[in-house]
PDB file of N, CA, C and O in Angstrom:
ATOM      1  N   MET A   1    -152.272-155.327 -62.782  1.00  0.00           N
ATOM      2  CA  MET A   1    -153.613-155.480 -63.312  1.00  0.00           C
ATOM      3  C   MET A   1    -154.545-154.489 -62.604  1.00  0.00           C
ATOM      4  O   MET A   1    -154.525-154.385 -61.378  1.00  0.00           O
ATOM      5  N   SER A   2    -155.359-153.767 -63.375  1.00  0.00           N
ATOM      6  CA  SER A   2    -156.236-152.766 -62.798  1.00  0.00           C
ATOM      7  C   SER A   2    -157.524-153.398 -62.279  1.00  0.00           C
ATOM      8  O   SER A   2    -157.883-154.518 -62.643  1.00  0.00           O
ATOM      9  N   VAL A   3    -158.198-152.656 -61.431  1.00  0.00           N
ATOM     10  CA  VAL A   3    -159.453-153.125 -60.869  1.00  0.00           C
ATOM     11  C   VAL A   3    -160.490-153.387 -61.963  1.00  0.00           C
ATOM     12  O   VAL A   3    -161.270-154.336 -61.875  1.00  0.00           O
ATOM     13  N   ALA A   4    -160.491-152.549 -62.979  1.00  0.00           N
ATOM     14  CA  ALA A   4    -161.491-152.677 -64.063  1.00  0.00           C
ATOM     15  C   ALA A   4    -161.434-154.040 -64.727  1.00  0.00           C
ATOM     16  O   ALA A   4    -162.464-154.563 -65.151  1.00  0.00           O
ATOM     17  N   THR A   5    -160.240-154.627 -64.826  1.00  0.00           N
ATOM     18  CA  THR A   5    -160.143-155.929 -65.479  1.00  0.00           C
ATOM     19  C   THR A   5    -160.630-157.061 -64.574  1.00  0.00           C
ATOM     20  O   THR A   5    -160.904-158.159 -65.057  1.00  0.00           O
ATOM     21  N   LEU A   6    -160.739-156.808 -63.267  1.00  0.00           N
ATOM     22  CA  LEU A   6    -161.202-157.832 -62.335  1.00  0.00           C
ATOM     23  C   LEU A   6    -162.694-157.819 -62.096  1.00  0.00           C
ATOM     24  O   LEU A   6    -163.225-158.755 -61.497  1.00  0.00           O
ATOM     25  N   LEU A   7    -163.399-156.769 -62.554  1.00  0.00           N
ATOM     26  CA  LEU A   7    -164.815-156.606 -62.252  1.00  0.00           C
ATOM     27  C   LEU A   7    -165.697-157.422 -63.165  1.00  0.00           C
ATOM     28  O   LEU A   7    -165.535-157.404 -64.385  1.00  0.00           O
ATOM     29  N   PRO A   8    -166.648-158.149 -62.558  1.00  0.00           N
ATOM     30  CA  PRO A   8    -167.631-158.884 -63.353  1.00  0.00           C
ATOM     31  C   PRO A   8    -168.768-157.975 -63.828  1.00  0.00           C
ATOM     32  O   PRO A   8    -169.549-158.369 -64.694  1.00  0.00           O
ATOM     33  N   LEU A   9    -168.869-156.764 -63.271  1.00  0.00           N
ATOM     34  CA  LEU A   9    -169.912-155.817 -63.607  1.00  0.00           C
ATOM     35  C   LEU A   9    -169.303-154.535 -64.151  1.00  0.00           C
ATOM     36  O   LEU A   9    -168.168-154.177 -63.833  1.00  0.00           O
ATOM     37  N   SER A  10    -170.093-153.847 -64.987  1.00  0.00           N
ATOM     38  CA  SER A  10    -169.620-152.552 -65.502  1.00  0.00           C
ATOM     39  C   SER A  10    -169.779-151.465 -64.438  1.00  0.00           C
ATOM     40  O   SER A  10    -170.436-151.665 -63.417  1.00  0.00           O
ATOM     41  N   GLN A  11    -169.179-150.345 -64.694  1.00  0.00           N
ATOM     42  CA  GLN A  11    -169.280-149.212 -63.793  1.00  0.00           C
ATOM     43  C   GLN A  11    -170.754-148.796 -63.611  1.00  0.00           C
ATOM     44  O   GLN A  11    -171.190-148.534 -62.490  1.00  0.00           O
ATOM     45  N   ALA A  12    -171.502-148.738 -64.697  1.00  0.00           N
ATOM     46  CA  ALA A  12    -172.925-148.383 -64.628  1.00  0.00           C
ATOM     47  C   ALA A  12    -173.720-149.411 -63.832  1.00  0.00           C
ATOM     48  O   ALA A  12    -174.627-149.042 -63.087  1.00  0.00           O
ATOM     49  N   GLU A  13    -173.398-150.684 -63.975  1.00  0.00           N
ATOM     50  CA  GLU A  13    -174.077-151.731 -63.211  1.00  0.00           C
ATOM     51  C   GLU A  13    -173.771-151.606 -61.723  1.00  0.00           C
ATOM     52  O   GLU A  13    -174.651-151.841 -60.895  1.00  0.00           O
ATOM     53  N   LEU A  14    -172.557-151.244 -61.370  1.00  0.00           N
ATOM     54  CA  LEU A  14    -172.198-151.044 -59.974  1.00  0.00           C
ATOM     55  C   LEU A  14    -172.972-149.878 -59.399  1.00  0.00           C
ATOM     56  O   LEU A  14    -173.469-149.964 -58.277  1.00  0.00           O
ATOM     57  N   GLU A  15    -173.087-148.779 -60.152  1.00  0.00           N
ATOM     58  CA  GLU A  15    -173.853-147.631 -59.685  1.00  0.00           C
ATOM     59  C   GLU A  15    -175.323-148.010 -59.488  1.00  0.00           C
ATOM     60  O   GLU A  15    -175.950-147.590 -58.515  1.00  0.00           O
ATOM     61  N   HIS A  16    -175.868-148.800 -60.408  1.00  0.00           N
ATOM     62  CA  HIS A  16    -177.248-149.249 -60.306  1.00  0.00           C
ATOM     63  C   HIS A  16    -177.448-150.112 -59.043  1.00  0.00           C
ATOM     64  O   HIS A  16    -178.441-149.957 -58.332  1.00  0.00           O
ATOM     65  N   GLN A  17    -176.510-151.006 -58.779  1.00  0.00           N
ATOM     66  CA  GLN A  17    -176.611-151.875 -57.598  1.00  0.00           C
ATOM     67  C   GLN A  17    -176.588-151.059 -56.306  1.00  0.00           C
ATOM     68  O   GLN A  17    -177.350-151.330 -55.378  1.00  0.00           O
ATOM     69  N   ILE A  18    -175.706-150.058 -56.253  1.00  0.00           N
ATOM     70  CA  ILE A  18    -175.626-149.192 -55.060  1.00  0.00           C
ATOM     71  C   ILE A  18    -176.916-148.399 -54.895  1.00  0.00           C
ATOM     72  O   ILE A  18    -177.438-148.294 -53.785  1.00  0.00           O
ATOM     73  N   GLN A  19    -177.428-147.848 -55.965  1.00  0.00           N
ATOM     74  CA  GLN A  19    -178.653-147.065 -55.885  1.00  0.00           C
ATOM     75  C   GLN A  19    -179.822-147.960 -55.462  1.00  0.00           C
ATOM     76  O   GLN A  19    -180.674-147.535 -54.682  1.00  0.00           O
ATOM     77  N   ALA A  20    -179.866-149.178 -55.963  1.00  0.00           N
ATOM     78  CA  ALA A  20    -180.919-150.112 -55.546  1.00  0.00           C
ATOM     79  C   ALA A  20    -180.806-150.441 -54.067  1.00  0.00           C
ATOM     80  O   ALA A  20    -181.810-150.507 -53.358  1.00  0.00           O
ATOM     81  N   ARG A  21    -179.596-150.642 -53.613  1.00  0.00           N
ATOM     82  CA  ARG A  21    -179.358-150.988 -52.193  1.00  0.00           C
ATOM     83  C   ARG A  21    -179.723-149.830 -51.248  1.00  0.00           C
ATOM     84  O   ARG A  21    -180.170-150.059 -50.124  1.00  0.00           O
ATOM     85  N   THR A  22    -179.531-148.604 -51.709  1.00  0.00           N
ATOM     86  CA  THR A  22    -179.776-147.442 -50.840  1.00  0.00           C
ATOM     87  C   THR A  22    -181.122-146.771 -51.121  1.00  0.00           C
ATOM     88  O   THR A  22    -181.397-145.693 -50.593  1.00  0.00           O
ATOM     89  N   GLY A  23    -181.947-147.387 -51.933  1.00  0.00           N
ATOM     90  CA  GLY A  23    -183.224-146.764 -52.251  1.00  0.00           C
ATOM     91  C   GLY A  23    -183.090-145.492 -53.044  1.00  0.00           C
ATOM     92  O   GLY A  23    -183.914-144.587 -52.915  1.00  0.00           O
ATOM     93  N   ARG A  24    -182.064-145.409 -53.861  1.00  0.00           N
ATOM     94  CA  ARG A  24    -181.781-144.240 -54.714  1.00  0.00           C
ATOM     95  C   ARG A  24    -181.582-142.963 -53.903  1.00  0.00           C
ATOM     96  O   ARG A  24    -181.949-141.874 -54.346  1.00  0.00           O
ATOM     97  N   ARG A  25    -181.006-143.100 -52.724  1.00  0.00           N
ATOM     98  CA  ARG A  25    -180.837-141.931 -51.842  1.00  0.00           C
ATOM     99  C   ARG A  25    -179.416-141.380 -51.870  1.00  0.00           C
ATOM    100  O   ARG A  25    -179.080-140.520 -51.056  1.00  0.00           O
ATOM    101  N   VAL A  26    -178.575-141.852 -52.784  1.00  0.00           N
ATOM    102  CA  VAL A  26    -177.248-141.259 -52.957  1.00  0.00           C
ATOM    103  C   VAL A  26    -177.340-140.284 -54.124  1.00  0.00           C
ATOM    104  O   VAL A  26    -177.553-140.685 -55.268  1.00  0.00           O
ATOM    105  N   ARG A  27    -177.180-139.022 -53.825  1.00  0.00           N
ATOM    106  CA  ARG A  27    -177.250-137.995 -54.866  1.00  0.00           C
ATOM    107  C   ARG A  27    -175.873-137.878 -55.556  1.00  0.00           C
ATOM    108  O   ARG A  27    -174.830-137.990 -54.911  1.00  0.00           O
ATOM    109  N   ASN A  28    -175.899-137.657 -56.846  1.00  0.00           N
ATOM    110  CA  ASN A  28    -174.694-137.485 -57.647  1.00  0.00           C
ATOM    111  C   ASN A  28    -173.712-138.633 -57.457  1.00  0.00           C
ATOM    112  O   ASN A  28    -172.504-138.414 -57.363  1.00  0.00           O
ATOM    113  N   LEU A  29    -174.223-139.842 -57.402  1.00  0.00           N
ATOM    114  CA  LEU A  29    -173.366-141.012 -57.220  1.00  0.00           C
ATOM    115  C   LEU A  29    -172.411-141.191 -58.389  1.00  0.00           C
ATOM    116  O   LEU A  29    -172.804-141.113 -59.553  1.00  0.00           O
ATOM    117  N   ALA A  30    -171.158-141.431 -58.059  1.00  0.00           N
ATOM    118  CA  ALA A  30    -170.148-141.757 -59.069  1.00  0.00           C
ATOM    119  C   ALA A  30    -169.300-142.883 -58.510  1.00  0.00           C
ATOM    120  O   ALA A  30    -168.837-142.828 -57.370  1.00  0.00           O
ATOM    121  N   VAL A  31    -169.104-143.903 -59.328  1.00  0.00           N
ATOM    122  CA  VAL A  31    -168.231-145.020 -58.992  1.00  0.00           C
ATOM    123  C   VAL A  31    -167.009-144.896 -59.909  1.00  0.00           C
ATOM    124  O   VAL A  31    -167.118-145.026 -61.128  1.00  0.00           O
ATOM    125  N   GLU A  32    -165.863-144.645 -59.310  1.00  0.00           N
ATOM    126  CA  GLU A  32    -164.634-144.444 -60.072  1.00  0.00           C
ATOM    127  C   GLU A  32    -163.737-145.672 -59.886  1.00  0.00           C
ATOM    128  O   GLU A  32    -163.591-146.201 -58.784  1.00  0.00           O
ATOM    129  N   LEU A  33    -163.150-146.098 -60.984  1.00  0.00           N
ATOM    130  CA  LEU A  33    -162.248-147.241 -60.943  1.00  0.00           C
ATOM    131  C   LEU A  33    -160.819-146.763 -61.010  1.00  0.00           C
ATOM    132  O   LEU A  33    -160.412-146.129 -61.984  1.00  0.00           O
ATOM    133  N   ASP A  34    -160.068-147.060 -59.990  1.00  0.00           N
ATOM    134  CA  ASP A  34    -158.661-146.714 -59.879  1.00  0.00           C
ATOM    135  C   ASP A  34    -157.864-147.964 -60.241  1.00  0.00           C
ATOM    136  O   ASP A  34    -158.449-149.016 -60.497  1.00  0.00           O
ATOM    137  N   GLU A  35    -156.580-147.865 -60.264  1.00  0.00           N
ATOM    138  CA  GLU A  35    -155.733-149.045 -60.519  1.00  0.00           C
ATOM    139  C   GLU A  35    -155.912-150.096 -59.454  1.00  0.00           C
ATOM    140  O   GLU A  35    -155.912-151.288 -59.762  1.00  0.00           O
ATOM    141  N   GLU A  36    -156.064-149.686 -58.199  1.00  0.00           N
ATOM    142  CA  GLU A  36    -156.051-150.626 -57.089  1.00  0.00           C
ATOM    143  C   GLU A  36    -157.351-150.694 -56.296  1.00  0.00           C
ATOM    144  O   GLU A  36    -157.483-151.533 -55.404  1.00  0.00           O
ATOM    145  N   ARG A  37    -158.303-149.833 -56.603  1.00  0.00           N
ATOM    146  CA  ARG A  37    -159.501-149.741 -55.763  1.00  0.00           C
ATOM    147  C   ARG A  37    -160.672-149.137 -56.518  1.00  0.00           C
ATOM    148  O   ARG A  37    -160.537-148.672 -57.649  1.00  0.00           O
ATOM    149  N   ILE A  38    -161.825-149.156 -55.860  1.00  0.00           N
ATOM    150  CA  ILE A  38    -163.010-148.473 -56.341  1.00  0.00           C
ATOM    151  C   ILE A  38    -163.265-147.305 -55.395  1.00  0.00           C
ATOM    152  O   ILE A  38    -163.181-147.445 -54.175  1.00  0.00           O
ATOM    153  N   ILE A  39    -163.573-146.169 -55.973  1.00  0.00           N
ATOM    154  CA  ILE A  39    -163.831-144.961 -55.168  1.00  0.00           C
ATOM    155  C   ILE A  39    -165.302-144.584 -55.347  1.00  0.00           C
ATOM    156  O   ILE A  39    -165.789-144.432 -56.468  1.00  0.00           O
ATOM    157  N   LEU A  40    -165.996-144.437 -54.217  1.00  0.00           N
ATOM    158  CA  LEU A  40    -167.389-143.990 -54.229  1.00  0.00           C
ATOM    159  C   LEU A  40    -167.455-142.521 -53.918  1.00  0.00           C
ATOM    160  O   LEU A  40    -166.838-142.045 -52.965  1.00  0.00           O
ATOM    161  N   ARG A  41    -168.215-141.796 -54.732  1.00  0.00           N
ATOM    162  CA  ARG A  41    -168.422-140.348 -54.501  1.00  0.00           C
ATOM    163  C   ARG A  41    -169.916-140.062 -54.613  1.00  0.00           C
ATOM    164  O   ARG A  41    -170.641-140.735 -55.345  1.00  0.00           O
ATOM    165  N   GLY A  42    -170.344-139.080 -53.892  1.00  0.00           N
ATOM    166  CA  GLY A  42    -171.734-138.644 -53.936  1.00  0.00           C
ATOM    167  C   GLY A  42    -172.092-137.948 -52.636  1.00  0.00           C
ATOM    168  O   GLY A  42    -171.215-137.583 -51.853  1.00  0.00           O
ATOM    169  N   HIS A  43    -173.401-137.766 -52.410  1.00  0.00           N
ATOM    170  CA  HIS A  43    -173.898-137.064 -51.248  1.00  0.00           C
ATOM    171  C   HIS A  43    -175.090-137.829 -50.671  1.00  0.00           C
ATOM    172  O   HIS A  43    -175.974-138.275 -51.402  1.00  0.00           O
ATOM    173  N   VAL A  44    -175.093-137.969 -49.344  1.00  0.00           N
ATOM    174  CA  VAL A  44    -176.207-138.630 -48.658  1.00  0.00           C
ATOM    175  C   VAL A  44    -176.584-137.802 -47.421  1.00  0.00           C
ATOM    176  O   VAL A  44    -175.866-136.888 -47.014  1.00  0.00           O
ATOM    177  N   SER A  45    -177.738-138.160 -46.842  1.00  0.00           N
ATOM    178  CA  SER A  45    -178.224-137.418 -45.687  1.00  0.00           C
ATOM    179  C   SER A  45    -177.849-138.038 -44.351  1.00  0.00           C
ATOM    180  O   SER A  45    -178.108-137.454 -43.298  1.00  0.00           O
ATOM    181  N   SER A  46    -177.225-139.244 -44.389  1.00  0.00           N
ATOM    182  CA  SER A  46    -176.875-139.899 -43.116  1.00  0.00           C
ATOM    183  C   SER A  46    -175.654-140.815 -43.283  1.00  0.00           C
ATOM    184  O   SER A  46    -175.341-141.280 -44.379  1.00  0.00           O
ATOM    185  N   TYR A  47    -174.985-141.051 -42.156  1.00  0.00           N
ATOM    186  CA  TYR A  47    -173.855-141.974 -42.176  1.00  0.00           C
ATOM    187  C   TYR A  47    -174.333-143.406 -42.460  1.00  0.00           C
ATOM    188  O   TYR A  47    -173.589-144.217 -43.011  1.00  0.00           O
ATOM    189  N   TYR A  48    -175.552-143.697 -42.085  1.00  0.00           N
ATOM    190  CA  TYR A  48    -176.118-145.028 -42.361  1.00  0.00           C
ATOM    191  C   TYR A  48    -176.140-145.284 -43.879  1.00  0.00           C
ATOM    192  O   TYR A  48    -175.739-146.354 -44.338  1.00  0.00           O
ATOM    193  N   LEU A  49    -176.613-144.291 -44.651  1.00  0.00           N
ATOM    194  CA  LEU A  49    -176.645-144.465 -46.098  1.00  0.00           C
ATOM    195  C   LEU A  49    -175.234-144.576 -46.680  1.00  0.00           C
ATOM    196  O   LEU A  49    -175.010-145.352 -47.609  1.00  0.00           O
ATOM    197  N   LYS A  50    -174.304-143.826 -46.155  1.00  0.00           N
ATOM    198  CA  LYS A  50    -172.921-143.909 -46.620  1.00  0.00           C
ATOM    199  C   LYS A  50    -172.390-145.328 -46.403  1.00  0.00           C
ATOM    200  O   LYS A  50    -171.770-145.916 -47.289  1.00  0.00           O
ATOM    201  N   GLN A  51    -172.645-145.859 -45.220  1.00  0.00           N
ATOM    202  CA  GLN A  51    -172.203-147.220 -44.899  1.00  0.00           C
ATOM    203  C   GLN A  51    -172.942-148.258 -45.742  1.00  0.00           C
ATOM    204  O   GLN A  51    -172.341-149.234 -46.191  1.00  0.00           O
ATOM    205  N   LEU A  52    -174.230-148.054 -45.956  1.00  0.00           N
ATOM    206  CA  LEU A  52    -175.026-148.983 -46.753  1.00  0.00           C
ATOM    207  C   LEU A  52    -174.496-149.072 -48.189  1.00  0.00           C
ATOM    208  O   LEU A  52    -174.440-150.154 -48.773  1.00  0.00           O
ATOM    209  N   ALA A  53    -174.114-147.933 -48.740  1.00  0.00           N
ATOM    210  CA  ALA A  53    -173.543-147.930 -50.100  1.00  0.00           C
ATOM    211  C   ALA A  53    -172.258-148.723 -50.154  1.00  0.00           C
ATOM    212  O   ALA A  53    -172.040-149.503 -51.081  1.00  0.00           O
ATOM    213  N   GLN A  54    -171.415-148.528 -49.173  1.00  0.00           N
ATOM    214  CA  GLN A  54    -170.129-149.232 -49.150  1.00  0.00           C
ATOM    215  C   GLN A  54    -170.330-150.706 -48.956  1.00  0.00           C
ATOM    216  O   GLN A  54    -169.701-151.507 -49.646  1.00  0.00           O
ATOM    217  N   HIS A  55    -171.177-151.088 -48.048  1.00  0.00           N
ATOM    218  CA  HIS A  55    -171.385-152.511 -47.777  1.00  0.00           C
ATOM    219  C   HIS A  55    -172.071-153.213 -48.950  1.00  0.00           C
ATOM    220  O   HIS A  55    -171.824-154.390 -49.214  1.00  0.00           O
ATOM    221  N   GLY A  56    -172.934-152.474 -49.648  1.00  0.00           N
ATOM    222  CA  GLY A  56    -173.564-153.044 -50.862  1.00  0.00           C
ATOM    223  C   GLY A  56    -172.512-153.391 -51.899  1.00  0.00           C
ATOM    224  O   GLY A  56    -172.604-154.432 -52.550  1.00  0.00           O
ATOM    225  N   LEU A  57    -171.541-152.558 -52.059  1.00  0.00           N
ATOM    226  CA  LEU A  57    -170.467-152.824 -53.003  1.00  0.00           C
ATOM    227  C   LEU A  57    -169.546-153.940 -52.500  1.00  0.00           C
ATOM    228  O   LEU A  57    -169.121-154.805 -53.265  1.00  0.00           O
ATOM    229  N   HIS A  58    -169.250-153.902 -51.199  1.00  0.00           N
ATOM    230  CA  HIS A  58    -168.396-154.940 -50.633  1.00  0.00           C
ATOM    231  C   HIS A  58    -169.046-156.325 -50.717  1.00  0.00           C
ATOM    232  O   HIS A  58    -168.342-157.319 -50.890  1.00  0.00           O
ATOM    233  N   ASP A  59    -170.365-156.408 -50.600  1.00  0.00           N
ATOM    234  CA  ASP A  59    -171.063-157.689 -50.740  1.00  0.00           C
ATOM    235  C   ASP A  59    -170.904-158.252 -52.139  1.00  0.00           C
ATOM    236  O   ASP A  59    -170.810-159.467 -52.313  1.00  0.00           O
ATOM    237  N   LEU A  60    -170.873-157.389 -53.130  1.00  0.00           N
ATOM    238  CA  LEU A  60    -170.717-157.816 -54.526  1.00  0.00           C
ATOM    239  C   LEU A  60    -169.265-158.176 -54.849  1.00  0.00           C
ATOM    240  O   LEU A  60    -168.997-159.135 -55.573  1.00  0.00           O
ATOM    241  N   LEU A  61    -168.342-157.397 -54.303  1.00  0.00           N
ATOM    242  CA  LEU A  61    -166.921-157.538 -54.664  1.00  0.00           C
ATOM    243  C   LEU A  61    -166.059-157.547 -53.398  1.00  0.00           C
ATOM    244  O   LEU A  61    -165.357-156.570 -53.135  1.00  0.00           O
ATOM    245  N   PRO A  62    -166.094-158.599 -52.628  1.00  0.00           N
ATOM    246  CA  PRO A  62    -165.360-158.609 -51.342  1.00  0.00           C
ATOM    247  C   PRO A  62    -163.833-158.515 -51.497  1.00  0.00           C
ATOM    248  O   PRO A  62    -163.147-158.097 -50.564  1.00  0.00           O
ATOM    249  N   GLN A  63    -163.307-158.891 -52.641  1.00  0.00           N
ATOM    250  CA  GLN A  63    -161.866-158.909 -52.840  1.00  0.00           C
ATOM    251  C   GLN A  63    -161.299-157.561 -53.302  1.00  0.00           C
ATOM    252  O   GLN A  63    -160.082-157.403 -53.401  1.00  0.00           O
ATOM    253  N   ILE A  64    -162.180-156.588 -53.585  1.00  0.00           N
ATOM    254  CA  ILE A  64    -161.750-155.293 -54.098  1.00  0.00           C
ATOM    255  C   ILE A  64    -161.770-154.248 -52.982  1.00  0.00           C
ATOM    256  O   ILE A  64    -162.729-154.174 -52.214  1.00  0.00           O
ATOM    257  N   SER A  65    -160.713-153.444 -52.895  1.00  0.00           N
ATOM    258  CA  SER A  65    -160.613-152.369 -51.912  1.00  0.00           C
ATOM    259  C   SER A  65    -161.540-151.225 -52.341  1.00  0.00           C
ATOM    260  O   SER A  65    -161.604-150.872 -53.518  1.00  0.00           O
ATOM    261  N   VAL A  66    -162.251-150.658 -51.372  1.00  0.00           N
ATOM    262  CA  VAL A  66    -163.180-149.567 -51.635  1.00  0.00           C
ATOM    263  C   VAL A  66    -162.806-148.358 -50.776  1.00  0.00           C
ATOM    264  O   VAL A  66    -162.583-148.481 -49.571  1.00  0.00           O
ATOM    265  N   THR A  67    -162.743-147.190 -51.418  1.00  0.00           N
ATOM    266  CA  THR A  67    -162.584-145.925 -50.712  1.00  0.00           C
ATOM    267  C   THR A  67    -163.916-145.203 -50.792  1.00  0.00           C
ATOM    268  O   THR A  67    -164.425-144.932 -51.880  1.00  0.00           O
ATOM    269  N   ASN A  68    -164.475-144.894 -49.636  1.00  0.00           N
ATOM    270  CA  ASN A  68    -165.801-144.261 -49.593  1.00  0.00           C
ATOM    271  C   ASN A  68    -165.628-142.768 -49.340  1.00  0.00           C
ATOM    272  O   ASN A  68    -165.410-142.333 -48.210  1.00  0.00           O
ATOM    273  N   ASP A  69    -165.730-141.994 -50.421  1.00  0.00           N
ATOM    274  CA  ASP A  69    -165.622-140.547 -50.353  1.00  0.00           C
ATOM    275  C   ASP A  69    -166.999-139.880 -50.444  1.00  0.00           C
ATOM    276  O   ASP A  69    -167.103-138.709 -50.810  1.00  0.00           O
ATOM    277  N   ILE A  70    -168.058-140.635 -50.109  1.00  0.00           N
ATOM    278  CA  ILE A  70    -169.415-140.070 -50.091  1.00  0.00           C
ATOM    279  C   ILE A  70    -169.502-139.065 -48.943  1.00  0.00           C
ATOM    280  O   ILE A  70    -169.055-139.342 -47.830  1.00  0.00           O
ATOM    281  N   VAL A  71    -170.072-137.914 -49.221  1.00  0.00           N
ATOM    282  CA  VAL A  71    -170.191-136.831 -48.253  1.00  0.00           C
ATOM    283  C   VAL A  71    -171.561-136.903 -47.570  1.00  0.00           C
ATOM    284  O   VAL A  71    -172.590-137.041 -48.232  1.00  0.00           O
ATOM    285  N   VAL A  72    -171.559-136.809 -46.246  1.00  0.00           N
ATOM    286  CA  VAL A  72    -172.784-136.777 -45.471  1.00  0.00           C
ATOM    287  C   VAL A  72    -173.151-135.318 -45.219  1.00  0.00           C
ATOM    288  O   VAL A  72    -172.367-134.566 -44.641  1.00  0.00           O
ATOM    289  N   GLU A  73    -174.346-134.923 -45.654  1.00  0.00           N
ATOM    290  CA  GLU A  73    -174.768-133.530 -45.498  1.00  0.00           C
ATOM    291  C   GLU A  73    -175.999-133.454 -44.631  1.00  0.00           C
ATOM    292  O   GLU A  73    -176.511-132.364 -44.380  1.00  0.00           O
TER     293      GLU A  73
END
């Protein structure tokens, strides 16, 4: 069973939740759904924002594995 079938929210809703949690400070945010996990991609100015994005998603979906590929610039 893929991650997409387990999600109560759409991909766009997940992106909106992350942007709301980070004050819209993740540039080029993309939430990708893999078979086994969710992958976060984008660009931020600090490790704090990178962590905030991941924890925001983890708070919504604690049972889903997240790979955080957000780049800190």
